[in-house]
C-alpha positions in Angstrom: -38.8 -11.6 -13.9 -36.8 -14.6 -15.0 -33.8 -12.4 -16.1 -33.6 -10.7 -12.7 -33.4 -14.1 -11.0 -30.6 -15.2 -13.4 -28.7 -12.0 -12.8 -29.1 -12.3 -9.1 -27.8 -16.0 -9.3 -24.9 -14.9 -11.4 -24.0 -12.1 -9.0 -24.2 -14.5 -6.0 -22.0 -17.1 -7.8 -19.4 -14.4 -8.5 -19.4 -13.2 -4.9 -18.9 -16.8 -3.7 -15.9 -17.2 -6.0 -14.4 -14.0 -4.9 -14.7 -15.0 -1.2 -13.5 -18.6 -1.9 -10.3 -17.5 -3.7 -8.1 -17.1 -0.6 -9.5 -20.3 0.9 -8.3 -22.3 -2.1 -4.7 -21.0 -1.9 -3.4 -23.8 0.3 -3.7 -26.9 -1.9 -4.9 -30.2 -0.5 -1.5 -31.9 -1.2 0.2 -29.2 1.0 -1.9 -29.9 4.1 -0.1 -31.7 6.8 -1.6 -34.9 8.3 -1.2 -33.6 11.9 -3.9 -30.9 12.5 -1.8 -29.2 15.3 1.2 -28.9 13.0 -1.0 -27.7 10.1 -2.5 -25.0 12.4 1.1 -23.9 13.2 1.9 -23.7 9.5 -1.2 -21.7 8.8 -0.5 -19.3 11.6 3.1 -18.8 10.4 2.0 -18.5 6.8 -0.3 -15.5 7.7 2.9 -13.6 8.9 4.9 -14.3 5.8 4.7 -12.2 2.6 4.2 -13.5 -0.9 7.1 -12.1 -2.8 5.0 -11.9 -6.0 1.7 -10.5 -4.6 3.6 -8.3 -2.1 0.7 -7.5 0.3 -0.7 -10.9 0.6 0.4 -13.6 3.0 1.7 -16.9 1.5 -1.3 -18.5 3.1 -3.7 -16.4 1.0 -1.7 -16.3 -2.3 -2.0 -18.8 -5.1 1.2 -17.7 -6.7 3.8 -20.5 -7.5 6.4 -18.8 -5.2 3.9 -18.7 -2.3 3.2 -22.4 -2.8 7.0 -23.1 -2.7 7.3 -21.1 0.5 4.3 -22.9 2.1 5.9 -26.3 1.2 9.3 -25.2 2.5 7.7 -23.9 5.8 5.9 -27.2 6.3 9.1 -29.1 5.6 10.9 -27.1 8.2 8.1 -27.8 10.8 8.1 -31.5 10.0 11.9 -31.6 10.4 11.4 -30.4 14.0 12.0 -26.6 13.8 10.2 -24.4 16.2 8.0 -21.7 14.8 10.8 -19.1 15.3 13.4 -21.4 13.7 11.2 -22.0 10.7 10.5 -18.3 10.3 14.1 -17.4 10.8 15.1 -19.9 8.1 12.9 -18.1 5.6 14.2 -14.7 6.7 17.8 -15.9 6.3 17.0 -17.1 2.9 14.8 -14.2 1.6 15.6 -11.3 3.9 13.3 -9.3 6.2 11.1 -8.5 3.2 9.5 -11.9 3.5 7.9 -10.8 6.8 4.6 -9.0 6.6 5.6 -7.1 9.8 9.4 -6.5 9.4 11.4 -5.7 12.6 12.3 -2.2 13.4 16.1 -2.0 12.7 18.5 0.0 10.6 18.0 -2.0 7.4 14.2 -1.5 7.6 14.1 2.1 8.7 12.9 3.2 5.3 9.9 0.8 5.6 8.9 2.2 9.0 9.8 5.9 8.7 9.4 6.5 4.9 5.6 7.1 4.9 5.9 9.6 7.8 8.8 11.4 6.1 6.9 11.7 2.9 3.8 13.0 4.7 5.9 15.6 6.6 7.7 16.6 3.4 4.4 17.0 1.6 3.0 19.1 4.4 6.1 21.3 4.5 5.9 21.8 0.8 2.2 22.8 1.0 2.9 25.3 3.8 5.7 26.8 1.9 3.6 27.1 -1.3 0.7 28.8 0.5 3.1 31.0 2.5 4.7 32.3 -0.7 1.4 32.7 -2.4 -0.1 34.9 0.4 3.1 36.9 0.8 2.8 38.3 -2.7 0.2 41.1 -3.0 -1.2 39.9 -6.3 -0.4 37.9 -9.3 3.3 37.0 -10.0 5.2 39.9 -11.6 2.9 42.7 -10.3 4.8 46.0 -9.6 3.5 49.5 -8.6 2.7 52.0 -11.3 5.3 54.7 -12.1 4.3 58.3 -12.4 3.6 58.2 -16.1 1.3 55.2 -15.7 -0.5 56.9 -12.8 -1.2 60.0 -14.8 -2.5 58.0 -17.8 -4.7 56.0 -15.4 -6.2 59.2 -13.9 -6.8 60.6 -17.4 -8.5 57.4 -18.5 -10.7 57.3 -15.4 -11.7 60.9 -15.8 -12.6 60.4 -19.5 -14.6 57.4 -18.5 -16.6 59.4 -15.9 -17.3 62.2 -18.4 -18.5 59.8 -21.1 
């Protein structure tokens, strides 16, 4: 009984740590004194990609580069930049890849259309594979029997019926 309680407590502790991880990403020394400006920084941080973690926002990541981006973003806001100006500053510095939702333009076409193109190519390949497979009458390399082989087959079948 006591072991079950300990295991349950350990499990609950691990679950709390797993949930608390992203909350601890923004360090106390990064938080701005003005709550409205901090809320702006948090909202912008959720739209910016951590270049190390790739599919995490800088607001959720505890990587050193994400911290640097959070600090830089807050510096731009304190300097008086609007939300768009601060975001554009980071895009100018790191490219569209820093955005979790990059804009649809010629330089990001692969990001937007790549998955659909791969899916279509895979579907086309599967259709062609099954079309070729059903077009052949049997296993690869099968050919009709010539006259000699047909006579031999008849002889074998007739011997088999007699035996």
